C-alpha positions in Angstrom: 0.0 0.0 0.0 1.2 3.4 -0.8 -1.0 5.2 1.8 0.8 5.5 5.1 -1.7 5.9 8.0 -0.5 7.8 11.1 0.5 5.7 14.1 -2.6 6.6 16.0 -4.7 4.6 13.5 -2.6 1.5 13.7 -3.2 -1.4 13.2 -5.2 -0.7 10.0 -7.0 -3.7 8.6 -8.0 -3.7 4.9 -10.7 -6.1 3.6 -12.6 -6.6 0.4 -16.3 -5.7 0.9 -18.5 -8.7 1.0 -21.2 -6.9 -1.0 -18.7 -5.4 -3.5 -19.5 -1.9 -2.5 -23.3 -2.0 -3.0 -23.8 -0.5 0.5 -20.4 0.9 1.3 -19.8 2.6 -2.0 -16.4 1.1 -2.2 -15.1 -2.4 -3.0 -12.6 -2.3 -0.2 -12.8 -1.0 3.4 -10.1 0.0 5.9 -10.5 -0.1 9.7 -8.5 2.0 12.1 -7.2 0.5 15.4 -8.6 -2.9 14.2 -7.6 -4.7 17.4 -9.4 -2.3 19.7 -12.2 -3.9 21.8 -15.7 -3.3 20.7 -18.8 -5.0 22.1 -16.8 -7.9 23.6 -14.8 -8.5 20.4 -12.1 -6.7 18.4 -13.4 -4.1 16.0 -12.5 -6.3 13.0 -14.1 -9.4 14.5 -17.3 -7.4 15.2 -17.3 -6.0 11.6 -16.8 -9.4 10.0 -19.6 -10.9 12.1 -22.1 -8.1 12.5 -21.5 -4.8 10.7 -20.7 -4.8 7.0 -20.1 -8.6 7.2 -23.7 -9.2 8.4 -26.8 -9.9 6.2 -28.0 -7.4 3.6 -30.2 -5.4 6.0 -27.5 -5.1 8.7 -24.9 -4.1 6.1 -27.1 -1.5 4.6 -28.0 0.1 7.9 -24.4 -0.1 9.1 -23.1 1.9 6.1 -25.8 4.6 6.6 -24.4 5.2 10.1 -20.8 3.9 9.8 -18.4 4.8 12.6 -15.5 7.2 11.8 -13.0 4.4 12.2 -14.0 2.7 9.0 -13.9 4.0 5.4 -14.3 2.5 2.0 -12.7 3.0 -1.4 -12.4 1.4 -4.9 -9.0 -0.1 -4.0 -7.1 -1.0 -0.8 -5.0 2.2 -1.1 -8.1 4.3 -1.7 -9.8 2.9 1.3 -6.8 3.7 3.5 -6.6 7.2 2.0 -10.3 7.7 2.8 -9.7 6.5 6.3 -6.8 8.9 6.8 -8.9 11.8 5.5 -11.9 11.0 7.5 -12.4 13.3 10.6 -12.5 11.3 13.8 -10.9 8.1 12.4 -9.1 7.7 15.7 -12.2 8.3 17.8 -13.9 5.3 19.5 -17.0 7.0 20.6 -19.6 5.2 18.5 -22.5 2.9 19.1 -24.1 0.7 16.4 -27.5 1.9 15.2 -30.6 -0.1 16.1 -31.7 -2.3 13.3 -35.4 -2.2 13.2 -37.0 -3.1 9.9 -40.3 -4.4 8.8 -40.0 -8.2 8.8 -41.8 -8.4 5.5 -39.0 -6.4 3.9 -36.4 -8.9 5.1 -38.5 -11.7 3.5 -37.8 -10.2 0.1 -34.1 -11.2 0.4 -34.8 -14.9 1.1 
């Protein structure tokens, strides 16, 4: 990677988006301080399990209210560059949004 994130964002984890950017608007995403604890897991474990790694509804809601410590881009370098440019990327004051949808809408994805 040619982007060099500041030390306060390390370790930065980069992953290919499960949904190829449909919800995140970028094929890759970068996570600042990926080993920081979040809801009883590391950030990256939570993201892979629940956030953008969850089902369609969860991923769509997550990206509408994404924390400042994750950013997306069309390439790994672009995702890291977006993360570096994002205000508050080193901030850990974020809570996941409630996911309340009409169950009939969820049935359309089955």
